[in-house]
Wavefront OBJ file of the C-alpha trace (Angstrom):
o trace
v -31.304 -5.500 3.069
v -31.087 -4.614 6.727
v -34.220 -4.098 8.799
v -33.939 -1.990 11.940
v -33.955 -4.006 15.172
v -37.216 -2.364 16.301
v -39.048 -3.602 13.204
v -37.509 -7.078 13.477
v -38.553 -7.347 17.119
v -42.035 -5.964 16.474
v -42.737 -8.493 13.704
v -40.707 -11.450 14.988
v -38.316 -11.453 12.035
v -35.403 -13.800 12.659
v -32.073 -14.443 10.965
v -32.451 -15.891 7.483
v -36.099 -14.835 7.120
v -36.955 -14.636 3.434
v -39.156 -12.021 1.791
v -40.842 -11.456 -1.537
v -40.124 -7.965 -2.831
v -42.579 -6.102 -5.041
v -41.724 -2.784 -6.681
v -44.689 -0.431 -6.307
v -43.041 2.609 -7.890
v -39.634 4.195 -8.115
v -38.064 4.002 -4.653
v -41.160 2.351 -3.081
v -41.125 -1.388 -2.396
v -43.294 -3.871 -0.518
v -41.605 -6.627 1.479
v -43.767 -9.642 2.329
v -42.416 -12.341 4.627
v -42.621 -15.804 3.122
v -43.328 -18.945 5.115
v -40.376 -21.332 5.225
v -41.035 -24.950 4.253
v -42.315 -26.925 7.262
v -39.335 -29.280 7.283
v -36.672 -26.654 6.666
v -33.600 -27.517 8.683
v -34.854 -30.980 9.657
v -32.010 -32.819 7.907
v -29.410 -30.625 9.608
v -31.111 -31.217 12.959
v -31.058 -34.984 12.462
v -27.447 -34.942 11.283
v -26.477 -32.958 14.378
v -27.838 -35.672 16.691
v -25.025 -36.649 19.060
v -25.891 -40.352 18.924
v -25.262 -41.838 15.493
v -27.533 -44.468 13.931
v -30.349 -43.873 16.426
v -32.932 -43.498 13.662
v -34.279 -46.704 12.158
v -36.722 -46.439 9.281
v -39.815 -48.641 9.121
v -40.909 -50.649 6.111
v -44.332 -49.483 4.986
v -46.479 -48.985 1.935
v -46.601 -45.650 0.156
v -49.262 -43.497 1.793
v -51.449 -43.428 -1.326
v -51.722 -47.240 -1.216
v -52.847 -47.570 2.420
v -56.512 -48.519 2.895
v -58.250 -46.266 5.388
v -61.749 -46.773 6.786
v -64.452 -44.297 5.814
v -65.140 -42.139 8.833
l 1 2 3 4 5 6 7 8 9 10 11 12 13 14 15 16 17 18 19 20 21 22 23 24 25 26 27 28 29 30 31 32 33 34 35 36 37 38 39 40 41 42 43 44 45 46 47 48 49 50 51 52 53 54 55 56 57 58 59 60 61 62 63 64 65 66 67 68 69 70 71
């Protein structure tokens, strides 16, 4: 589907934006923008880093096993 530039600009719709489509009746549809996952594209961003092997993981416990003080 192609949205006119005016509508894209007005609502801040960018390339690759995904929508849920609901059929209301014959020839009438509702498009609802969906929220992309928070980390979408993160792996590609990290892989595109110009300096290889800059990321070093840390050894730690799984988050559900960490003791936290009661606040």
